[in-house]
Steps between C-alpha positions, in 0.01 A plus 500: 500500500643843405571800720411851387766739634424860493684835547806629339757373750347157548479445121844638432668297767328176391625558147852587617522198731368271223422220747138455396374405163359807338176460316364836402543871569176701531467880462208716548348623176603859426738532793827685465770245408798722576712516819516174695235338274752543214763314692256214585385471136872479391567225756189305391613525137841359601314210662289462189178547695178573319362851581125575525315821556174456694230729652564644844208316658676169414830624642320609814349151531833335452660708769210438732431885518855589599709764331645318195662809340366381162715189486432133581730203443355144473757253620544155648464457877776613735784247517556402864836383605628236750719541810777335304475773236537757768802351677662436165462872413669602823783265428529618137530852630755395765273642765343361812125445468280813545138394526154637578227283651142627512256335732140519361507864375182576329522851350634514144630849551703402816634194314577694183689774698707250694591312172606823350734572788617140501616529146661837573723358784588178315292240680560163349154361560157564663310217674120507508256234644287330241176544698332807648745746363540729197629344185678685208197654340509785248403731789814389690719544186365849450550589871862384461546721194597184316793413736350162574583400136866494605456321836484144606180421688450163660152369608537241772233261642618564858703814592615352831656193314658738255653696785641179654654407168666845466636471859658172402671697225644736765265783418401707809137599522419838643139586576374861521251566786357803681708643775455403868797313632626399159845644411487782236627479148846647492633330810556163322746449213301370207811429298428127464323244289159647567129444460284790617147385615199727494154422639162576348321834519336532840578147623879496475685167485328179593635330818674224330662735258612726785627209696718389210676830465854512635443848638237773509567869445276802510497856357526758781239778481467830682191660342133477579406233241491145657631312201637508148379336184663162430634624165668788682640280769633252249650762272696653792624155610596406145708809454649460847610152413645608166690771675638250751622286214705803378252592215608179334470514123414862495443659160470855387182673652199542287220765516187408700189417312141442570235250380255769396487740215780729625873407543 
């Protein structure tokens, strides 16, 4: 069954990554085909993809009412990876594993935002449970600004079992929890083979997931708001871990960009 990816960045990165089988590029009838759209059309032509212009109402339906920016790409389903793929990638790069584990996250925007940061800091793989959690849908791809197309995502039947297998590979699992008596991020050196574990929106980590973490850390807070969004917490932790690793593999900085109509 095909996926219909929408939005400039999601479509552009799917074409650049070239990991999915492209089937067709769709453009809104009468829409401007300059700017980013011109780059997308050129990439689609390189891939020998058929191009079709369709009425806006059809584009709106394919994007489920989201902002498609006049471009939709029909592609094969997302190609999930395996734990072996992830560990092999770390070895290929001559780096210690740098992983992200998400326990039953439900919101596509949160997951997409985390995956975008995971790609930015060079995470080797992201683990998701197969049940009761977000999968890699077009909404997640769009929220990640297409970054997910360059990432390894592993869906596992049992996250706790996956954690035990990673620990057997000498990966340290660090869970992020609200404050209290939990040591704050910044007081522990994260320069190690690392898997960061984040719990779901509202509920946090399940008990067995928490119990199988090697350590728990929190983000200190001094303001009036009681908590932070999981995507915010995870993003801060991911960058802290990358900094602890000496900005391993750092490339030249690039300009920030959004998923909407403006850069």
